N, C-alpha and C positions, 0 to 999 in steps of 0.2 A: 690346326692347319688354317692358314689364311684363306680368304676368299679367292685370291689369285692362285694359290696352290690347288684349291678345290677345282678351279677352272682348268687348270693345266692337267690335273688328274683326269677330269672329264674328257678333255681333248685327247689325251693319250689313249684312254679306253676307246673312244670313238674312232680314232685313227686305226688302232689294232682291229677293231670290229669291221671297219670298212675294208681293210686289207684282206681279212679273212673271207669276207663276202665276195670280194673280187676274185680271190683264188678259188672260191667255190663256184664261180661262174654266175653268181646272183645279181651282180650289179656291173654296169659297163665300166670300162676304163676311162681315163681322162680325155681321150679323143673320141669317146662314144662307142669304141669297139667292144664287141662281145667277147669276153675272154674264154679261153678253153679252161675247164676246171683243172686245177692242179691240187689234188688232195693232199699231197705231201706238204706243200707250202701252207695250205689251209690248216692242217693239223699242227704245224710248227707254230703258227700264229696263235691258235687256240690254246696251245700248251704254254706259250709266253703269257697270255692272259691269265691262265690258271696259276702259273707260277706267281704272277703279280698279286693275284688274290691271296694266295698262301702267304706271301711275304708281308702283306699289309694287314694281316689278321689283327684286330684290336686297335687299329690306327685309322680306321675310316669312320666317317660319320654315316648315319643311316642312308642318306641319299647317295653317297659314293658307294656304299656297299650294295645298294640296290642296282645301281648302274652297272657295276661289274658283274653282279650275279645275273642280271637280265641279259647282258651281252653274251655271257658264257652259255646260258641256257638256249638262247636263240641260235648261236653258232653251232652248238653241239646237235641240235635238232636238224639244222641244214646239212651238217656234215653227215649224219646218219642217212638222211634222205639221198644224198649224192652217192654214198657208198653202195646203196642198194641197186 
């Protein structure tokens, strides 16, 4: 993977992570508004990240693998907290 592809992969993971955090009500929206948690949308976004991780097995460098693993771990913890 080229450096540019690595950057794009990181941007994709970060974008999905921010989207999930927004839907969990953890971060404000673009206008600074506090969102109402939407667990269904958050779950969908987390599942997309999980699918991306599964589809890229063996094709990521350690940095990329760590990035997606960390994002999923963080999001899953926030999701469990919101469900309770």
